[in-house]
ChimeraX commands (.cxc) that place a marker at each C-alpha (Angstrom):
marker #1 position 19.12,-143.11,-11.15 radius 0.5
marker #1 position 21.47,-144.79,-8.70 radius 0.5
marker #1 position 20.98,-148.50,-8.00 radius 0.5
marker #1 position 19.56,-149.51,-4.59 radius 0.5
marker #1 position 23.04,-150.64,-3.44 radius 0.5
marker #1 position 24.69,-147.36,-4.47 radius 0.5
marker #1 position 21.83,-145.37,-2.98 radius 0.5
marker #1 position 22.29,-147.19,0.32 radius 0.5
marker #1 position 26.01,-146.45,0.32 radius 0.5
marker #1 position 25.37,-142.76,-0.36 radius 0.5
marker #1 position 22.77,-142.59,2.43 radius 0.5
marker #1 position 25.13,-144.21,4.92 radius 0.5
marker #1 position 27.97,-141.91,3.83 radius 0.5
marker #1 position 25.78,-138.87,4.49 radius 0.5
marker #1 position 24.79,-140.25,7.88 radius 0.5
marker #1 position 28.43,-140.95,8.73 radius 0.5
marker #1 position 29.37,-137.39,7.76 radius 0.5
marker #1 position 26.62,-135.99,9.98 radius 0.5
marker #1 position 27.71,-138.21,12.88 radius 0.5
marker #1 position 31.23,-136.84,12.69 radius 0.5
marker #1 position 29.95,-133.26,12.62 radius 0.5
marker #1 position 27.84,-134.01,15.70 radius 0.5
marker #1 position 30.88,-135.53,17.41 radius 0.5
marker #1 position 32.95,-132.42,16.71 radius 0.5
marker #1 position 30.23,-130.27,18.33 radius 0.5
marker #1 position 30.05,-132.53,21.39 radius 0.5
marker #1 position 33.85,-132.49,21.70 radius 0.5
marker #1 position 33.84,-128.68,21.65 radius 0.5
marker #1 position 31.22,-128.63,24.43 radius 0.5
marker #1 position 33.20,-131.18,26.49 radius 0.5
marker #1 position 36.35,-129.07,26.18 radius 0.5
marker #1 position 34.40,-125.99,27.30 radius 0.5
marker #1 position 33.13,-127.86,30.36 radius 0.5
marker #1 position 36.64,-129.10,31.17 radius 0.5
marker #1 position 37.99,-125.56,30.98 radius 0.5
marker #1 position 35.18,-124.28,33.20 radius 0.5
marker #1 position 35.82,-126.94,35.85 radius 0.5
marker #1 position 39.58,-126.35,35.75 radius 0.5
marker #1 position 39.33,-122.59,36.16 radius 0.5
marker #1 position 36.40,-122.51,38.62 radius 0.5
marker #1 position 36.15,-125.97,40.26 radius 0.5
marker #1 position 34.25,-124.49,43.19 radius 0.5
marker #1 position 31.22,-123.98,40.95 radius 0.5
marker #1 position 30.15,-127.60,41.44 radius 0.5
marker #1 position 29.70,-126.92,45.15 radius 0.5
marker #1 position 27.05,-124.27,44.48 radius 0.5
marker #1 position 23.41,-125.18,44.89 radius 0.5
marker #1 position 21.66,-125.78,41.59 radius 0.5
marker #1 position 24.82,-126.13,39.52 radius 0.5
marker #1 position 24.48,-128.86,36.90 radius 0.5
marker #1 position 28.05,-128.87,35.55 radius 0.5
marker #1 position 28.77,-132.50,36.43 radius 0.5
marker #1 position 25.42,-133.82,35.18 radius 0.5
marker #1 position 25.90,-131.81,31.96 radius 0.5
marker #1 position 29.38,-133.31,31.51 radius 0.5
marker #1 position 27.99,-136.81,32.09 radius 0.5
marker #1 position 25.30,-136.18,29.47 radius 0.5
marker #1 position 27.92,-134.99,26.96 radius 0.5
marker #1 position 30.09,-138.07,27.49 radius 0.5
marker #1 position 27.03,-140.32,27.18 radius 0.5
marker #1 position 26.13,-138.56,23.95 radius 0.5
marker #1 position 29.71,-138.90,22.68 radius 0.5
marker #1 position 29.59,-142.64,23.42 radius 0.5
marker #1 position 26.31,-143.02,21.52 radius 0.5
marker #1 position 27.66,-141.13,18.51 radius 0.5
marker #1 position 30.85,-143.17,18.53 radius 0.5
marker #1 position 28.91,-146.45,18.64 radius 0.5
marker #1 position 26.67,-145.26,15.79 radius 0.5
marker #1 position 29.75,-144.35,13.78 radius 0.5
marker #1 position 31.11,-147.87,14.20 radius 0.5
marker #1 position 27.75,-149.36,13.19 radius 0.5
marker #1 position 27.43,-147.23,10.03 radius 0.5
marker #1 position 31.09,-147.81,9.12 radius 0.5
marker #1 position 30.57,-151.58,9.35 radius 0.5
marker #1 position 27.49,-151.30,7.15 radius 0.5
marker #1 position 29.46,-149.37,4.55 radius 0.5
marker #1 position 32.27,-151.92,4.56 radius 0.5
marker #1 position 29.75,-154.75,4.01 radius 0.5
marker #1 position 27.99,-152.82,1.25 radius 0.5
marker #1 position 31.26,-152.12,-0.54 radius 0.5
marker #1 position 32.42,-155.72,-0.15 radius 0.5
marker #1 position 29.20,-156.87,-1.82 radius 0.5
marker #1 position 29.76,-154.58,-4.81 radius 0.5
marker #1 position 33.48,-155.16,-5.35 radius 0.5
marker #1 position 34.44,-157.93,-7.78 radius 0.5
marker #1 position 36.27,-160.96,-6.34 radius 0.5
marker #1 position 40.07,-160.95,-6.48 radius 0.5
marker #1 position 41.65,-161.82,-9.80 radius 0.5
marker #1 position 43.10,-165.36,-10.05 radius 0.5
marker #1 position 46.78,-165.91,-10.46 radius 0.5
marker #1 position 47.96,-162.94,-8.38 radius 0.5
marker #1 position 51.54,-163.41,-7.10 radius 0.5
marker #1 position 51.05,-164.93,-3.65 radius 0.5
marker #1 position 54.64,-164.37,-2.58 radius 0.5
marker #1 position 54.33,-160.62,-3.05 radius 0.5
marker #1 position 51.16,-160.51,-0.98 radius 0.5
marker #1 position 52.88,-162.39,1.84 radius 0.5
marker #1 position 55.93,-160.14,1.54 radius 0.5
marker #1 position 53.76,-157.07,2.02 radius 0.5
marker #1 position 51.75,-158.56,4.87 radius 0.5
marker #1 position 53.36,-156.37,7.54 radius 0.5
marker #1 position 52.89,-153.25,5.43 radius 0.5
marker #1 position 49.24,-154.13,4.80 radius 0.5
marker #1 position 48.69,-154.70,8.51 radius 0.5
marker #1 position 50.22,-151.32,9.32 radius 0.5
marker #1 position 48.09,-149.59,6.68 radius 0.5
marker #1 position 44.99,-151.29,8.02 radius 0.5
marker #1 position 45.78,-150.12,11.54 radius 0.5
marker #1 position 46.33,-146.54,10.36 radius 0.5
marker #1 position 43.08,-146.67,8.39 radius 0.5
marker #1 position 41.17,-147.98,11.41 radius 0.5
marker #1 position 42.47,-145.08,13.51 radius 0.5
marker #1 position 41.45,-142.45,10.95 radius 0.5
marker #1 position 37.91,-143.89,10.92 radius 0.5
marker #1 position 37.55,-143.39,14.66 radius 0.5
marker #1 position 35.56,-140.53,16.15 radius 0.5
marker #1 position 37.45,-137.29,16.96 radius 0.5
marker #1 position 37.01,-137.98,20.67 radius 0.5
marker #1 position 38.47,-141.48,20.45 radius 0.5
marker #1 position 41.32,-140.33,18.19 radius 0.5
marker #1 position 42.19,-137.65,20.75 radius 0.5
marker #1 position 42.14,-140.25,23.56 radius 0.5
marker #1 position 44.41,-142.57,21.59 radius 0.5
marker #1 position 46.92,-139.82,20.82 radius 0.5
marker #1 position 46.92,-138.70,24.46 radius 0.5
marker #1 position 47.47,-142.29,25.60 radius 0.5
marker #1 position 50.34,-142.78,23.14 radius 0.5
marker #1 position 52.01,-139.60,24.43 radius 0.5
marker #1 position 52.26,-141.11,27.94 radius 0.5
marker #1 position 55.15,-143.42,26.99 radius 0.5
marker #1 position 57.89,-143.11,29.60 radius 0.5
marker #1 position 55.58,-141.28,32.03 radius 0.5
marker #1 position 54.51,-142.41,35.47 radius 0.5
marker #1 position 50.75,-142.90,35.80 radius 0.5
marker #1 position 48.24,-144.27,38.27 radius 0.5
marker #1 position 47.16,-147.80,37.30 radius 0.5
marker #1 position 44.55,-150.18,38.64 radius 0.5
marker #1 position 46.27,-153.56,38.49 radius 0.5
marker #1 position 43.35,-155.64,39.79 radius 0.5
marker #1 position 40.57,-157.01,37.53 radius 0.5
marker #1 position 37.10,-155.48,37.50 radius 0.5
marker #1 position 35.53,-158.37,39.43 radius 0.5
marker #1 position 38.00,-158.24,42.34 radius 0.5
marker #1 position 36.83,-157.49,45.87 radius 0.5
marker #1 position 38.86,-154.29,46.04 radius 0.5
marker #1 position 40.78,-152.02,43.67 radius 0.5
marker #1 position 44.56,-151.80,43.97 radius 0.5
marker #1 position 46.21,-148.76,42.38 radius 0.5
marker #1 position 49.98,-148.38,41.95 radius 0.5
marker #1 position 52.36,-145.89,40.39 radius 0.5
marker #1 position 53.68,-147.50,37.21 radius 0.5
marker #1 position 55.74,-146.46,34.19 radius 0.5
marker #1 position 54.19,-146.61,30.71 radius 0.5
marker #1 position 56.38,-148.71,28.42 radius 0.5
marker #1 position 54.11,-148.84,25.35 radius 0.5
marker #1 position 50.56,-148.10,24.20 radius 0.5
marker #1 position 48.99,-150.28,21.49 radius 0.5
marker #1 position 46.53,-148.19,19.47 radius 0.5
marker #1 position 45.02,-151.29,17.88 radius 0.5
marker #1 position 44.18,-153.17,21.09 radius 0.5
marker #1 position 43.87,-149.94,23.13 radius 0.5
marker #1 position 46.02,-151.43,25.88 radius 0.5
marker #1 position 48.95,-150.14,27.92 radius 0.5
marker #1 position 52.08,-152.08,28.70 radius 0.5
marker #1 position 53.28,-150.79,32.07 radius 0.5
marker #1 position 56.06,-151.56,34.53 radius 0.5
marker #1 position 55.75,-151.48,38.31 radius 0.5
marker #1 position 59.28,-150.34,39.12 radius 0.5
marker #1 position 58.91,-151.09,42.84 radius 0.5
marker #1 position 60.24,-154.62,43.58 radius 0.5
marker #1 position 57.54,-156.99,44.80 radius 0.5
marker #1 position 57.49,-158.88,48.09 radius 0.5
marker #1 position 59.44,-162.11,48.36 radius 0.5
marker #1 position 56.21,-164.10,48.44 radius 0.5
marker #1 position 55.26,-162.55,45.10 radius 0.5
marker #1 position 58.52,-163.59,43.50 radius 0.5
marker #1 position 60.25,-160.22,43.91 radius 0.5
marker #1 position 61.48,-158.10,41.04 radius 0.5
marker #1 position 59.66,-155.56,38.92 radius 0.5
marker #1 position 56.23,-156.53,37.64 radius 0.5
marker #1 position 54.77,-155.89,34.19 radius 0.5
marker #1 position 51.09,-155.49,33.38 radius 0.5
marker #1 position 49.00,-155.17,30.24 radius 0.5
marker #1 position 46.05,-152.93,31.07 radius 0.5
marker #1 position 43.08,-151.35,29.24 radius 0.5
marker #1 position 42.72,-147.58,28.94 radius 0.5
marker #1 position 40.06,-147.53,31.68 radius 0.5
marker #1 position 42.66,-148.75,34.22 radius 0.5
marker #1 position 45.00,-145.78,33.70 radius 0.5
marker #1 position 44.83,-142.24,35.11 radius 0.5
marker #1 position 47.59,-139.79,34.10 radius 0.5
marker #1 position 49.09,-137.69,36.88 radius 0.5
marker #1 position 49.09,-133.89,36.59 radius 0.5
marker #1 position 52.28,-132.52,35.04 radius 0.5
marker #1 position 54.69,-131.36,37.72 radius 0.5
marker #1 position 55.96,-128.58,35.43 radius 0.5
marker #1 position 52.45,-127.54,34.34 radius 0.5
marker #1 position 50.40,-126.95,37.51 radius 0.5
marker #1 position 47.95,-124.73,35.61 radius 0.5
marker #1 position 46.61,-127.81,33.87 radius 0.5
marker #1 position 46.03,-129.71,37.12 radius 0.5
marker #1 position 42.53,-130.11,38.53 radius 0.5
marker #1 position 41.97,-128.17,41.76 radius 0.5
marker #1 position 40.18,-130.25,44.41 radius 0.5
marker #1 position 38.17,-128.31,47.03 radius 0.5
marker #1 position 37.94,-129.01,50.76 radius 0.5
marker #1 position 36.04,-132.21,51.49 radius 0.5
marker #1 position 36.52,-133.72,48.03 radius 0.5
marker #1 position 37.44,-137.41,47.95 radius 0.5
marker #1 position 40.43,-138.22,45.76 radius 0.5
marker #1 position 42.90,-140.98,44.94 radius 0.5
marker #1 position 46.42,-140.14,46.12 radius 0.5
marker #1 position 49.86,-141.67,46.56 radius 0.5
marker #1 position 50.37,-142.52,50.22 radius 0.5
marker #1 position 53.58,-140.83,51.45 radius 0.5
marker #1 position 56.64,-143.08,51.29 radius 0.5
marker #1 position 54.96,-145.65,49.03 radius 0.5
marker #1 position 54.04,-146.19,45.37 radius 0.5
marker #1 position 50.44,-147.17,46.18 radius 0.5
marker #1 position 47.36,-144.98,45.84 radius 0.5
marker #1 position 44.49,-144.89,48.33 radius 0.5
marker #1 position 41.23,-143.07,48.83 radius 0.5
marker #1 position 41.63,-139.80,50.77 radius 0.5
marker #1 position 39.77,-136.60,51.63 radius 0.5
marker #1 position 41.09,-133.11,50.94 radius 0.5
marker #1 position 41.54,-131.11,54.15 radius 0.5
marker #1 position 43.18,-127.84,53.10 radius 0.5
marker #1 position 40.97,-127.17,50.06 radius 0.5
marker #1 position 41.55,-123.71,48.63 radius 0.5
marker #1 position 45.33,-123.60,48.16 radius 0.5
marker #1 position 46.98,-120.24,47.46 radius 0.5
marker #1 position 48.94,-121.65,44.51 radius 0.5
marker #1 position 48.35,-124.68,42.33 radius 0.5
marker #1 position 51.89,-125.83,43.14 radius 0.5
marker #1 position 51.06,-126.08,46.85 radius 0.5
marker #1 position 50.82,-129.53,48.40 radius 0.5
marker #1 position 47.53,-131.08,49.44 radius 0.5
marker #1 position 46.77,-131.93,53.04 radius 0.5
marker #1 position 44.85,-135.21,53.01 radius 0.5
marker #1 position 43.26,-137.64,55.40 radius 0.5
marker #1 position 43.52,-141.19,54.08 radius 0.5
marker #1 position 40.72,-143.66,54.73 radius 0.5
marker #1 position 41.62,-146.53,57.11 radius 0.5
marker #1 position 44.71,-144.58,58.28 radius 0.5
marker #1 position 43.52,-144.17,61.86 radius 0.5
marker #1 position 46.06,-143.50,64.61 radius 0.5
marker #1 position 45.03,-143.14,68.27 radius 0.5
marker #1 position 41.36,-142.76,67.31 radius 0.5
marker #1 position 41.81,-140.07,64.65 radius 0.5
marker #1 position 42.97,-139.70,61.05 radius 0.5
marker #1 position 46.40,-138.04,60.74 radius 0.5
marker #1 position 46.81,-135.36,58.10 radius 0.5
marker #1 position 49.33,-136.26,55.39 radius 0.5
marker #1 position 51.07,-133.93,52.96 radius 0.5
marker #1 position 50.96,-135.05,49.30 radius 0.5
marker #1 position 52.32,-133.15,46.25 radius 0.5
marker #1 position 49.63,-131.91,43.84 radius 0.5
marker #1 position 51.06,-134.04,41.04 radius 0.5
marker #1 position 50.40,-137.25,42.99 radius 0.5
marker #1 position 46.66,-136.63,43.42 radius 0.5
marker #1 position 43.99,-137.67,40.88 radius 0.5
marker #1 position 40.17,-137.79,40.82 radius 0.5
marker #1 position 38.57,-140.70,42.66 radius 0.5
marker #1 position 37.35,-143.21,40.04 radius 0.5
marker #1 position 33.61,-143.88,40.06 radius 0.5
marker #1 position 32.74,-147.06,41.96 radius 0.5
marker #1 position 36.16,-147.27,43.64 radius 0.5
marker #1 position 36.43,-150.18,46.09 radius 0.5
marker #1 position 38.98,-150.11,48.89 radius 0.5
marker link #1:1,2 radius 0.2
marker link #1:2,3 radius 0.2
marker link #1:3,4 radius 0.2
marker link #1:4,5 radius 0.2
marker link #1:5,6 radius 0.2
marker link #1:6,7 radius 0.2
marker link #1:7,8 radius 0.2
marker link #1:8,9 radius 0.2
marker link #1:9,10 radius 0.2
marker link #1:10,11 radius 0.2
marker link #1:11,12 radius 0.2
marker link #1:12,13 radius 0.2
marker link #1:13,14 radius 0.2
marker link #1:14,15 radius 0.2
marker link #1:15,16 radius 0.2
marker link #1:16,17 radius 0.2
marker link #1:17,18 radius 0.2
marker link #1:18,19 radius 0.2
marker link #1:19,20 radius 0.2
marker link #1:20,21 radius 0.2
marker link #1:21,22 radius 0.2
marker link #1:22,23 radius 0.2
marker link #1:23,24 radius 0.2
marker link #1:24,25 radius 0.2
marker link #1:25,26 radius 0.2
marker link #1:26,27 radius 0.2
marker link #1:27,28 radius 0.2
marker link #1:28,29 radius 0.2
marker link #1:29,30 radius 0.2
marker link #1:30,31 radius 0.2
marker link #1:31,32 radius 0.2
marker link #1:32,33 radius 0.2
marker link #1:33,34 radius 0.2
marker link #1:34,35 radius 0.2
marker link #1:35,36 radius 0.2
marker link #1:36,37 radius 0.2
marker link #1:37,38 radius 0.2
marker link #1:38,39 radius 0.2
marker link #1:39,40 radius 0.2
marker link #1:40,41 radius 0.2
marker link #1:41,42 radius 0.2
marker link #1:42,43 radius 0.2
marker link #1:43,44 radius 0.2
marker link #1:44,45 radius 0.2
marker link #1:45,46 radius 0.2
marker link #1:46,47 radius 0.2
marker link #1:47,48 radius 0.2
marker link #1:48,49 radius 0.2
marker link #1:49,50 radius 0.2
marker link #1:50,51 radius 0.2
marker link #1:51,52 radius 0.2
marker link #1:52,53 radius 0.2
marker link #1:53,54 radius 0.2
marker link #1:54,55 radius 0.2
marker link #1:55,56 radius 0.2
marker link #1:56,57 radius 0.2
marker link #1:57,58 radius 0.2
marker link #1:58,59 radius 0.2
marker link #1:59,60 radius 0.2
marker link #1:60,61 radius 0.2
marker link #1:61,62 radius 0.2
marker link #1:62,63 radius 0.2
marker link #1:63,64 radius 0.2
marker link #1:64,65 radius 0.2
marker link #1:65,66 radius 0.2
marker link #1:66,67 radius 0.2
marker link #1:67,68 radius 0.2
marker link #1:68,69 radius 0.2
marker link #1:69,70 radius 0.2
marker link #1:70,71 radius 0.2
marker link #1:71,72 radius 0.2
marker link #1:72,73 radius 0.2
marker link #1:73,74 radius 0.2
marker link #1:74,75 radius 0.2
marker link #1:75,76 radius 0.2
marker link #1:76,77 radius 0.2
marker link #1:77,78 radius 0.2
marker link #1:78,79 radius 0.2
marker link #1:79,80 radius 0.2
marker link #1:80,81 radius 0.2
marker link #1:81,82 radius 0.2
marker link #1:82,83 radius 0.2
marker link #1:83,84 radius 0.2
marker link #1:84,85 radius 0.2
marker link #1:85,86 radius 0.2
marker link #1:86,87 radius 0.2
marker link #1:87,88 radius 0.2
marker link #1:88,89 radius 0.2
marker link #1:89,90 radius 0.2
marker link #1:90,91 radius 0.2
marker link #1:91,92 radius 0.2
marker link #1:92,93 radius 0.2
marker link #1:93,94 radius 0.2
marker link #1:94,95 radius 0.2
marker link #1:95,96 radius 0.2
marker link #1:96,97 radius 0.2
marker link #1:97,98 radius 0.2
marker link #1:98,99 radius 0.2
marker link #1:99,100 radius 0.2
marker link #1:100,101 radius 0.2
marker link #1:101,102 radius 0.2
marker link #1:102,103 radius 0.2
marker link #1:103,104 radius 0.2
marker link #1:104,105 radius 0.2
marker link #1:105,106 radius 0.2
marker link #1:106,107 radius 0.2
marker link #1:107,108 radius 0.2
marker link #1:108,109 radius 0.2
marker link #1:109,110 radius 0.2
marker link #1:110,111 radius 0.2
marker link #1:111,112 radius 0.2
marker link #1:112,113 radius 0.2
marker link #1:113,114 radius 0.2
marker link #1:114,115 radius 0.2
marker link #1:115,116 radius 0.2
marker link #1:116,117 radius 0.2
marker link #1:117,118 radius 0.2
marker link #1:118,119 radius 0.2
marker link #1:119,120 radius 0.2
marker link #1:120,121 radius 0.2
marker link #1:121,122 radius 0.2
marker link #1:122,123 radius 0.2
marker link #1:123,124 radius 0.2
marker link #1:124,125 radius 0.2
marker link #1:125,126 radius 0.2
marker link #1:126,127 radius 0.2
marker link #1:127,128 radius 0.2
marker link #1:128,129 radius 0.2
marker link #1:129,130 radius 0.2
marker link #1:130,131 radius 0.2
marker link #1:131,132 radius 0.2
marker link #1:132,133 radius 0.2
marker link #1:133,134 radius 0.2
marker link #1:134,135 radius 0.2
marker link #1:135,136 radius 0.2
marker link #1:136,137 radius 0.2
marker link #1:137,138 radius 0.2
marker link #1:138,139 radius 0.2
marker link #1:139,140 radius 0.2
marker link #1:140,141 radius 0.2
marker link #1:141,142 radius 0.2
marker link #1:142,143 radius 0.2
marker link #1:143,144 radius 0.2
marker link #1:144,145 radius 0.2
marker link #1:145,146 radius 0.2
marker link #1:146,147 radius 0.2
marker link #1:147,148 radius 0.2
marker link #1:148,149 radius 0.2
marker link #1:149,150 radius 0.2
marker link #1:150,151 radius 0.2
marker link #1:151,152 radius 0.2
marker link #1:152,153 radius 0.2
marker link #1:153,154 radius 0.2
marker link #1:154,155 radius 0.2
marker link #1:155,156 radius 0.2
marker link #1:156,157 radius 0.2
marker link #1:157,158 radius 0.2
marker link #1:158,159 radius 0.2
marker link #1:159,160 radius 0.2
marker link #1:160,161 radius 0.2
marker link #1:161,162 radius 0.2
marker link #1:162,163 radius 0.2
marker link #1:163,164 radius 0.2
marker link #1:164,165 radius 0.2
marker link #1:165,166 radius 0.2
marker link #1:166,167 radius 0.2
marker link #1:167,168 radius 0.2
marker link #1:168,169 radius 0.2
marker link #1:169,170 radius 0.2
marker link #1:170,171 radius 0.2
marker link #1:171,172 radius 0.2
marker link #1:172,173 radius 0.2
marker link #1:173,174 radius 0.2
marker link #1:174,175 radius 0.2
marker link #1:175,176 radius 0.2
marker link #1:176,177 radius 0.2
marker link #1:177,178 radius 0.2
marker link #1:178,179 radius 0.2
marker link #1:179,180 radius 0.2
marker link #1:180,181 radius 0.2
marker link #1:181,182 radius 0.2
marker link #1:182,183 radius 0.2
marker link #1:183,184 radius 0.2
marker link #1:184,185 radius 0.2
marker link #1:185,186 radius 0.2
marker link #1:186,187 radius 0.2
marker link #1:187,188 radius 0.2
marker link #1:188,189 radius 0.2
marker link #1:189,190 radius 0.2
marker link #1:190,191 radius 0.2
marker link #1:191,192 radius 0.2
marker link #1:192,193 radius 0.2
marker link #1:193,194 radius 0.2
marker link #1:194,195 radius 0.2
marker link #1:195,196 radius 0.2
marker link #1:196,197 radius 0.2
marker link #1:197,198 radius 0.2
marker link #1:198,199 radius 0.2
marker link #1:199,200 radius 0.2
marker link #1:200,201 radius 0.2
marker link #1:201,202 radius 0.2
marker link #1:202,203 radius 0.2
marker link #1:203,204 radius 0.2
marker link #1:204,205 radius 0.2
marker link #1:205,206 radius 0.2
marker link #1:206,207 radius 0.2
marker link #1:207,208 radius 0.2
marker link #1:208,209 radius 0.2
marker link #1:209,210 radius 0.2
marker link #1:210,211 radius 0.2
marker link #1:211,212 radius 0.2
marker link #1:212,213 radius 0.2
marker link #1:213,214 radius 0.2
marker link #1:214,215 radius 0.2
marker link #1:215,216 radius 0.2
marker link #1:216,217 radius 0.2
marker link #1:217,218 radius 0.2
marker link #1:218,219 radius 0.2
marker link #1:219,220 radius 0.2
marker link #1:220,221 radius 0.2
marker link #1:221,222 radius 0.2
marker link #1:222,223 radius 0.2
marker link #1:223,224 radius 0.2
marker link #1:224,225 radius 0.2
marker link #1:225,226 radius 0.2
marker link #1:226,227 radius 0.2
marker link #1:227,228 radius 0.2
marker link #1:228,229 radius 0.2
marker link #1:229,230 radius 0.2
marker link #1:230,231 radius 0.2
marker link #1:231,232 radius 0.2
marker link #1:232,233 radius 0.2
marker link #1:233,234 radius 0.2
marker link #1:234,235 radius 0.2
marker link #1:235,236 radius 0.2
marker link #1:236,237 radius 0.2
marker link #1:237,238 radius 0.2
marker link #1:238,239 radius 0.2
marker link #1:239,240 radius 0.2
marker link #1:240,241 radius 0.2
marker link #1:241,242 radius 0.2
marker link #1:242,243 radius 0.2
marker link #1:243,244 radius 0.2
marker link #1:244,245 radius 0.2
marker link #1:245,246 radius 0.2
marker link #1:246,247 radius 0.2
marker link #1:247,248 radius 0.2
marker link #1:248,249 radius 0.2
marker link #1:249,250 radius 0.2
marker link #1:250,251 radius 0.2
marker link #1:251,252 radius 0.2
marker link #1:252,253 radius 0.2
marker link #1:253,254 radius 0.2
marker link #1:254,255 radius 0.2
marker link #1:255,256 radius 0.2
marker link #1:256,257 radius 0.2
marker link #1:257,258 radius 0.2
marker link #1:258,259 radius 0.2
marker link #1:259,260 radius 0.2
marker link #1:260,261 radius 0.2
marker link #1:261,262 radius 0.2
marker link #1:262,263 radius 0.2
marker link #1:263,264 radius 0.2
marker link #1:264,265 radius 0.2
marker link #1:265,266 radius 0.2
marker link #1:266,267 radius 0.2
marker link #1:267,268 radius 0.2
marker link #1:268,269 radius 0.2
view
């Protein structure tokens, strides 16, 4: 019969295995919902459609499973630490220090493989953005309003889950001028649609509020879609930007499809 410690490890291992299976199923459902919304975005406008609430439920479930995976993984690490014998005395300290960088790299790789499938996919997608232009919120969460700029991704750190980005537009003289660098969390970044892959871009219907690059600038602002059902996904959007009033009305601005992204929840302008 297995000892209580071993039995606990085996139970947690089984639970961890089941959690990962559940995560795979949720990921499949999320991908199905994404495909549905990309191919028929107008479905959310129909009365009684629950696509968005279903997607929110799936992401909430994915978050719960991911948090449970971290909790069980930590329990397993503690259980194994308690069973393993202490390190042998007299081990060559210099060799350990010489391999410190290698050990750190191996630890980082191991941490990534223990992540949920959803988080691993997010990390790989984020890492693939190096050199790309993205939309970035450069203001902190507790600021009075959100400021979004077009920036270039210089690096993504999988361990800290942070982006290093460069605002290539020189700042104002009062801000010191020159290009500005930021270190931002994943939640502050929204990738733009691929210019050469319009099929993968989200199609926003008439009346939908979005975040878009204001013509002639590298700043993004809240806007409303005017033209809606475009004949081709490569067609430009016609938008009315909030607070863009001229002579008592909002002018209609033309913005390329690859400079328009979904409006973040809770956006403040």
